C-alpha positions in Angstrom: -97.2 15.7 130.9 -96.6 12.5 133.5 -94.5 11.0 130.6 -91.9 13.7 131.0 -92.4 13.8 134.5 -91.5 10.2 134.7 -88.3 11.1 132.1 -87.0 14.0 134.1 -87.0 11.8 137.2 -85.2 8.8 135.2 -82.8 11.0 134.2 -82.0 12.2 137.9 -81.8 8.9 138.5 -79.4 7.9 136.1 -77.3 11.1 137.0 -77.0 9.5 140.2 -76.5 6.0 139.5 -73.7 7.4 137.5 -72.0 9.3 140.3 -72.5 6.3 142.3 -70.9 4.3 139.6 -67.7 7.1 139.6 -67.6 6.7 143.1 -67.8 3.0 143.4 -64.9 2.8 140.7 -62.5 5.8 143.0 -63.3 4.0 145.6 -62.2 0.7 144.3 -58.5 2.2 142.4 -57.8 3.3 145.8 -58.5 0.8 147.2 -56.4 -0.9 145.5 -53.8 1.5 145.4 -53.7 1.0 149.4 -53.4 -2.9 149.3 -50.4 -2.7 146.8 -48.8 -0.2 149.2 -48.9 -2.2 152.3 -48.1 -5.5 150.4 -44.8 -2.8 149.1 -44.2 -1.8 153.2 -45.3 -5.2 154.7 -42.5 -6.6 152.3 -40.1 -3.7 153.1 -40.2 -3.6 156.9 -40.7 -7.5 157.1 -37.3 -7.8 155.5 -35.7 -5.3 157.1 -36.7 -7.6 160.7 -35.7 -10.6 159.1 -31.6 -9.1 158.4 -31.9 -7.6 161.6 -33.0 -10.6 163.5 -30.0 -12.3 162.0 -28.1 -11.2 165.4 -28.5 -13.1 168.7 -29.6 -9.7 170.4 -32.1 -8.5 167.9 -33.9 -11.2 168.7 -33.2 -11.6 172.6 -34.3 -8.1 171.9 -37.2 -9.1 170.6 -38.4 -11.8 173.4 -38.6 -8.8 176.1 -41.3 -8.0 174.6 -45.3 -8.7 175.1 -45.9 -8.7 171.1 -43.9 -11.6 170.4 -47.0 -14.3 170.8 -49.4 -12.1 169.0 -46.4 -12.2 166.3 -47.2 -16.2 166.2 -50.5 -15.9 165.6 -49.7 -13.1 162.4 -47.3 -15.2 161.2 -50.1 -18.3 161.3 -52.9 -16.3 159.7 -50.6 -15.0 157.3 -49.2 -18.1 156.1 -52.7 -20.2 156.2 -54.0 -17.6 154.4 -51.2 -17.1 151.6 -51.6 -21.0 150.6 -55.1 -21.0 150.4 -54.8 -18.7 147.8 -51.7 -19.8 146.0 -52.3 -23.5 146.6 -51.9 -24.2 142.5 -48.6 -21.8 142.3 -46.5 -19.3 144.3 -45.9 -16.0 142.7 -43.0 -15.0 141.3 -40.0 -14.6 144.0 -39.8 -11.0 143.5 -43.3 -9.9 144.1 -44.4 -7.8 147.7 -46.7 -11.2 148.5 -44.0 -13.3 148.4 -41.2 -11.6 150.1 -43.7 -10.4 152.7 -44.3 -14.5 153.7 -40.8 -15.0 152.9 -40.4 -12.5 155.3 -42.1 -13.7 158.4 -40.7 -17.1 158.0 -37.6 -15.6 158.1 -38.4 -14.0 161.2 -39.3 -16.9 162.9 -36.5 -18.9 162.0 -34.0 -16.8 163.4 -36.0 -16.7 166.2 -35.6 -20.4 166.7 -32.3 -20.5 166.0 -31.5 -18.7 169.2 -31.6 -21.5 172.3 -34.0 -18.8 174.3 -35.5 -18.0 171.1 -36.3 -21.3 170.0 -37.8 -22.6 174.3 -40.1 -19.8 174.0 -41.4 -20.9 170.2 -42.0 -24.1 171.8 -43.6 -23.4 174.8 -46.2 -20.5 174.1 -49.2 -21.3 172.7 -49.4 -19.9 170.1 -45.8 -20.5 169.1 -46.3 -24.0 168.8 -49.8 -23.4 167.2 -47.7 -21.7 164.4 -45.0 -24.8 164.3 -48.1 -27.6 164.6 -49.2 -25.2 161.8 -45.8 -25.4 159.7 -46.6 -29.0 159.7 -49.4 -29.2 158.2 -48.9 -26.9 155.9 -45.4 -27.9 154.0 -47.0 -30.9 152.7 -49.4 -28.2 150.6 -47.1 -26.2 149.3 -46.7 -26.8 145.2 -43.7 -28.1 144.0 -40.8 -25.8 142.5 -42.3 -22.2 142.5 -42.6 -23.2 146.6 -39.2 -24.4 147.3 -37.9 -20.9 148.7 -41.3 -21.1 151.8 -40.3 -24.6 152.0 -36.6 -24.3 152.6 -36.7 -21.5 154.6 -39.9 -23.5 157.0 -38.0 -26.8 157.1 -35.6 -24.7 158.5 -37.9 -23.5 161.2 -38.6 -27.1 161.7 -34.9 -27.5 162.0 -34.2 -25.1 164.6 -37.2 -26.0 166.6 -36.2 -29.8 166.7 -32.9 -28.8 168.4 -34.9 -28.4 171.3 -35.6 -31.4 173.5 -39.2 -30.0 174.0 -39.5 -29.2 169.8 -38.4 -32.6 169.0 -40.9 -34.1 170.7 -43.3 -31.9 169.1 -42.6 -32.5 165.4 -40.9 -35.7 165.3 -43.4 -38.2 164.2 -45.8 -36.2 162.7 -46.9 -37.9 159.8 -47.1 -34.5 157.2 -43.6 -33.4 158.4 -42.4 -37.0 157.2 -44.4 -37.2 154.1 -43.3 -33.7 153.2 -39.5 -34.9 153.8 -39.9 -37.7 151.5 -41.7 -35.9 148.7 -38.9 -33.6 148.9 -36.0 -35.9 148.5 -37.8 -37.9 145.7 -37.9 -34.5 143.9 -35.0 -33.2 141.8 -35.0 -30.0 143.8 -32.0 -27.4 144.4 -29.3 -29.0 146.8 -29.4 -26.6 149.4 -33.2 -27.8 150.0 -32.5 -31.1 150.1 -29.2 -30.4 152.7 -31.9 -28.7 154.9 -34.0 -31.9 155.2 -31.8 -34.0 155.5 -30.3 -32.6 158.2 -34.3 -32.3 160.0 -34.1 -35.8 159.4 -31.1 -36.4 161.2 -31.9 -34.2 164.1 -35.4 -36.0 163.9 -34.1 -39.5 164.0 -30.7 -39.2 166.4 -32.5 -39.5 169.7 -35.7 -41.5 169.1 -37.5 -41.8 172.7 -40.0 -44.4 172.0 -40.8 -47.5 169.9 -43.9 -45.7 168.5 -42.0 -42.5 166.9 -39.7 -44.9 165.4 -42.7 -47.2 164.0 -44.3 -43.9 162.4 -40.9 -42.3 161.1 -40.2 -45.8 159.4 -43.4 -46.8 158.5 -43.5 -42.6 155.9 -40.3 -42.0 155.1 -39.5 -45.6 154.3 -42.7 -46.6 152.4 -41.7 -43.5 150.2 -38.3 -43.5 149.9 
């Protein structure tokens, strides 16, 4: 009798466990679906804003909101998370994740292409942190598969360097100089090398102090 009771209880627990496992699997599938949907939505919306921000009036409109500084934080966190996950190889450029990250960088590049935009970027606390984060991350981006992302981030820094305050912010940063040197040494796309050369010209056109000159010569000359 006791054995039959235990058997019945065990079977009941097994059924309950089976229902729980089914629920977990259902929730896992829902999470995967939701994650894919969010990635797709982020990619689409990001690309739309990226294209729209090529127009100067759109950037000026963005500057009138109080959300741009929060956006800088989001982009910074996204870049760090993305490159921590894909430190060996960036996913295919057509994937939603990569498209989303590229669009985030493209929006920042377009904001920095406008005088008022780059001024805001390099004077806002979160904007400065984003620029510094880009400088730190550039040398860690995987070769070749990461070239599209590097191209956009180098363009961000080129636009930043046009601003005097922005120039001072990045001019003698060792990670940036190392990234420039490595990029010029590798057999990469001509477009990427041209952007890097433009950036190098920009940060060396006006060198305000001897220490910055020494740092640039040490790092760029060493690798080249």
